[in-house]
C-alpha positions as CSV (number, residue, x, y, z in Angstrom):
1,M,15.1,-25.6,-4.9
2,S,15.4,-25.2,-8.7
3,E,18.3,-22.9,-9.7
4,L,17.2,-19.6,-11.2
5,T,19.2,-18.8,-14.3
6,E,20.0,-15.3,-15.6
7,R,17.5,-15.8,-18.4
8,E,14.8,-16.8,-15.9
9,F,15.6,-13.8,-13.8
10,R,15.0,-11.6,-16.8
11,L,11.6,-13.4,-17.2
12,A,10.8,-12.5,-13.6
13,Q,11.8,-8.9,-14.2
14,R,9.6,-8.6,-17.3
15,F,6.7,-10.3,-15.5
16,I,6.6,-8.0,-12.5
17,L,7.3,-4.9,-14.6
18,D,4.3,-5.7,-16.9
19,A,2.0,-6.8,-14.1
20,A,2.8,-4.1,-11.4
21,G,5.2,-1.6,-13.0
22,I,7.9,-2.6,-10.5
23,T,11.5,-2.5,-11.6
24,L,13.3,-5.5,-10.1
25,G,16.9,-4.5,-9.9
26,S,19.9,-6.8,-10.3
27,G,21.0,-8.8,-7.3
28,K,17.4,-9.9,-6.5
29,Q,17.8,-13.4,-7.8
30,A,17.7,-14.9,-4.3
31,L,14.5,-13.0,-3.5
32,V,12.8,-14.3,-6.7
33,S,13.8,-17.9,-6.2
34,G,13.1,-17.8,-2.4
35,R,9.6,-16.5,-2.9
36,L,8.6,-18.5,-5.9
37,D,10.1,-21.9,-5.0
38,K,7.0,-23.1,-3.1
39,R,4.8,-22.3,-6.1
40,L,7.0,-24.4,-8.4
41,R,6.7,-27.3,-5.9
42,A,2.9,-26.8,-5.6
43,R,2.6,-26.9,-9.4
44,R,5.1,-29.7,-9.7
45,M,7.4,-27.8,-12.0
46,D,11.1,-28.3,-12.3
47,S,12.1,-24.9,-13.8
48,Y,11.2,-21.3,-13.4
49,T,11.0,-21.1,-17.2
50,A,8.0,-23.4,-17.1
51,Y,6.4,-21.5,-14.3
52,F,6.7,-18.1,-16.1
53,E,5.2,-19.8,-19.3
54,L,2.4,-21.0,-17.1
55,L,1.7,-17.4,-15.9
56,L,1.1,-16.4,-19.6
57,Q,-1.9,-18.7,-19.9
58,P,-5.3,-16.9,-19.7
59,S,-6.7,-19.6,-17.4
60,E,-4.0,-18.9,-14.8
61,A,-5.2,-15.5,-13.5
62,A,-5.2,-16.8,-9.9
63,E,-1.6,-18.0,-10.2
64,R,-0.6,-14.7,-11.7
65,Q,-2.1,-12.9,-8.7
66,C,-0.3,-15.3,-6.4
67,A,3.1,-14.5,-8.1
68,I,2.4,-10.8,-7.9
69,D,1.7,-11.1,-4.2
70,L,4.9,-13.0,-3.6
71,L,7.1,-10.7,-5.6
72,T,5.7,-7.4,-4.2
73,T,7.7,-5.9,-1.3
74,N,5.3,-5.3,1.6
75,E,7.1,-3.8,4.6
76,T,5.2,-1.3,6.8
77,Y,4.4,-0.5,10.4
78,F,2.1,1.8,12.4
79,F,2.6,5.5,12.2
80,R,5.6,5.1,9.9
81,E,7.2,8.5,9.1
82,S,5.2,10.2,11.9
83,S,5.5,13.7,10.6
84,H,2.9,12.9,7.9
85,F,0.4,11.9,10.6
86,E,1.0,15.2,12.3
87,R,0.1,17.0,9.0
88,L,-2.9,14.8,8.6
89,R,-4.0,15.8,12.1
90,G,-3.7,19.4,11.2
91,W,-5.7,19.0,8.0
92,A,-8.4,16.9,9.8
93,L,-8.7,19.6,12.6
94,A,-9.1,22.4,10.1
95,A,-11.7,20.4,8.2
96,R,-13.6,19.6,11.4
97,Q,-13.7,23.3,12.3
98,A,-15.3,23.9,8.9
99,G,-17.7,21.0,9.4
100,A,-16.1,19.1,6.5
101,P,-15.3,15.4,6.6
102,L,-12.1,14.3,5.0
103,R,-11.8,11.7,2.2
104,V,-8.4,9.9,2.4
105,W,-6.8,7.2,0.2
106,S,-4.0,4.9,1.4
107,A,-3.0,3.9,-2.1
108,A,-0.5,1.2,-1.3
109,C,-1.8,0.0,2.1
110,S,0.1,-3.4,2.2
111,S,-0.9,-5.2,5.4
112,G,-3.0,-2.3,6.7
113,E,-0.8,-0.6,9.3
114,E,-0.8,2.7,7.4
115,A,-4.6,2.6,6.8
116,Y,-5.4,2.0,10.4
117,S,-3.0,4.7,11.5
118,I,-4.9,7.1,9.3
119,A,-8.2,5.8,10.6
120,M,-7.2,6.4,14.2
121,V,-6.2,10.0,13.5
122,L,-9.5,10.7,11.6
123,A,-11.6,9.0,14.3
124,D,-9.8,11.0,17.0
125,V,-9.9,14.4,15.3
126,Q,-13.0,14.2,13.1
127,G,-15.1,12.2,15.5
128,D,-18.7,11.6,14.2
129,L,-18.2,13.4,11.0
130,P,-18.7,11.0,8.0
131,W,-15.0,10.8,7.1
132,Q,-14.1,8.2,4.5
133,L,-11.0,6.1,4.1
134,L,-10.1,3.9,1.1
135,A,-7.2,1.5,1.5
136,S,-5.9,-0.2,-1.7
137,D,-3.1,-2.5,-2.7
138,I,-2.3,-4.8,-5.7
139,S,-1.8,-7.8,-3.4
140,E,-4.9,-9.7,-2.5
141,R,-2.8,-11.6,0.2
142,M,-1.9,-8.3,1.9
143,L,-5.5,-7.0,1.6
144,A,-6.8,-10.1,3.4
145,R,-4.3,-9.5,6.2
146,A,-5.3,-5.8,6.3
147,R,-9.0,-6.5,6.6
148,S,-8.4,-8.8,9.6
149,G,-6.8,-5.9,11.5
150,H,-4.9,-8.6,13.6
151,Y,-1.1,-8.0,14.2
152,P,1.7,-9.4,16.4
153,E,2.3,-6.8,19.1
154,A,6.0,-6.8,18.1
155,R,4.8,-5.0,14.9
156,T,2.9,-2.2,16.7
157,E,5.8,-0.5,18.3
158,G,5.0,2.9,16.7
159,L,1.4,2.9,17.8
160,P,0.8,5.6,20.5
161,D,-0.3,4.3,23.8
162,E,-3.5,6.4,23.8
163,Y,-4.6,5.0,20.4
164,R,-3.6,1.5,21.5
165,R,-6.0,1.8,24.5
166,R,-8.8,3.4,22.5
167,Y,-8.8,1.5,19.2
168,C,-7.2,-1.9,19.9
169,R,-7.7,-5.0,22.0
170,R,-4.8,-7.1,23.3
171,G,-5.1,-10.8,22.6
172,T,-5.5,-13.3,25.5
173,G,-5.0,-17.0,25.8
174,A,-4.1,-18.5,22.4
175,Q,-4.0,-14.9,21.0
176,Q,-1.6,-13.6,23.6
177,G,1.1,-11.4,22.0
178,T,-1.2,-10.1,19.3
179,L,-3.3,-7.0,18.9
180,L,-6.7,-6.6,17.1
181,V,-8.0,-3.3,15.8
182,E,-11.5,-2.6,17.1
183,R,-14.3,-3.7,14.8
184,S,-15.9,-0.3,14.8
185,L,-12.7,1.2,13.3
186,R,-12.1,-1.7,10.9
187,E,-15.6,-1.1,9.5
188,R,-14.8,2.5,8.7
189,V,-12.0,1.4,6.3
190,R,-12.9,0.3,2.7
191,F,-10.3,-2.1,1.3
192,E,-10.1,-2.6,-2.4
193,S,-7.7,-4.1,-4.9
194,V,-6.2,-1.4,-7.1
195,N,-3.3,-1.7,-9.6
196,L,-1.8,1.8,-9.9
197,N,-0.3,0.8,-13.3
198,R,-3.8,0.4,-14.8
199,A,-6.6,2.9,-15.3
200,L,-8.1,3.7,-11.8
201,P,-11.6,2.4,-11.0
202,A,-14.3,4.9,-10.2
203,I,-13.1,5.8,-6.7
204,G,-13.9,9.6,-6.7
205,R,-11.6,12.4,-5.4
206,F,-9.7,12.6,-2.1
207,D,-8.5,15.4,0.1
208,V,-5.4,13.5,1.0
209,V,-3.6,10.6,-0.8
210,F,-0.8,8.6,0.9
211,L,1.5,7.0,-1.7
212,R,4.5,6.3,0.3
213,N,7.6,4.2,-0.3
214,V,6.2,2.8,-3.5
215,M,7.7,5.1,-6.2
216,I,11.2,3.9,-5.4
217,Y,10.3,0.6,-7.2
218,F,9.2,2.3,-10.4
219,D,11.4,3.6,-13.3
220,L,11.0,7.2,-14.3
221,A,8.4,6.6,-17.0
222,T,6.3,4.5,-14.8
223,K,6.5,7.1,-12.0
224,R,5.2,9.8,-14.4
225,D,2.3,7.5,-15.6
226,V,1.3,6.7,-12.0
227,V,1.3,10.3,-10.9
228,A,-0.7,11.3,-14.0
229,R,-3.4,8.8,-13.0
230,L,-3.4,9.9,-9.3
231,V,-3.6,13.7,-9.7
232,P,-7.2,13.7,-11.1
233,A,-8.2,11.7,-8.0
234,I,-6.9,14.5,-5.7
235,E,-9.2,17.5,-4.9
236,P,-7.8,20.9,-5.9
237,G,-6.1,22.1,-2.8
238,G,-5.7,18.5,-1.6
239,H,-2.4,16.8,-0.7
240,L,-0.3,13.9,-1.9
241,L,2.2,12.3,0.5
242,V,5.2,10.2,-0.7
243,G,8.0,8.5,1.3
244,H,10.7,10.7,2.9
245,S,13.3,9.2,0.5
246,E,11.1,9.9,-2.6
247,T,10.6,13.0,-4.7
248,L,8.1,14.1,-7.4
249,A,10.0,17.1,-8.6
250,D,8.8,18.1,-12.1
251,M,6.5,15.0,-12.3
252,H,3.3,16.9,-12.9
253,P,2.4,20.6,-13.5
254,S,-0.5,20.5,-11.0
255,L,1.7,19.5,-8.1
256,R,3.5,21.9,-5.9
257,A,5.9,20.9,-3.1
258,V,4.9,22.4,0.3
259,A,7.5,20.4,2.3
260,P,9.8,17.5,1.6
261,S,7.6,14.5,0.5
262,V,4.4,16.6,0.7
263,Y,2.7,18.0,-2.4
264,R,-0.4,20.1,-3.0
265,R,-2.6,19.9,-6.0
266,I,-3.2,23.4,-7.4
């Protein structure tokens, strides 16, 4: 493995900040070298400096995306921070009673566990109403995994047994020890590549937006920019959910806290 110098670590910090708005803190040298070493080997390069210079070339868009995928932290699991899904259930039930389908956006869906958790709640509560769910991420690698809906059972510990029976299939034979989300549910989720640090594509407005455990990787200025982009995508009266360790205090005049990590657009 080529040794990552301090200067090269600063190049990595600049690259991922410019590409994804992520602030890579000190002490992450081992993470950078560990995740990018295979790419240096694949491209037959003997230094990280040469690799980061390669990423600047216009013809290397695919390699840039690969580097973004590798440097993006993607840890998630089914029904993470379960209180948010209880709130979603309440909003979905109220909307159903009014005959209104919800539109929900999982704005940093990673490998898809959050998106399918949302989909299970909507399918359960809203039934045949034409509810919609957009799931997006900056990582094409994670989106490919999410679209498959295929997970090791060890990663589905938080999945309620009832939902496991109704919406998933257990693998057999060579697939034993895995779980596959039912095709009918997978087809209700639209997966799309979205970089929250760029102008948003034409995705419309949503009643609920999940943006959880993402803002902790952004500096204050980037957080404000991301929130400013997201607020117009939330229906007035709609809600924005962030991670339990995150806060959007004074981030935007149109957001009001209704509970820790839960904000309403006025």
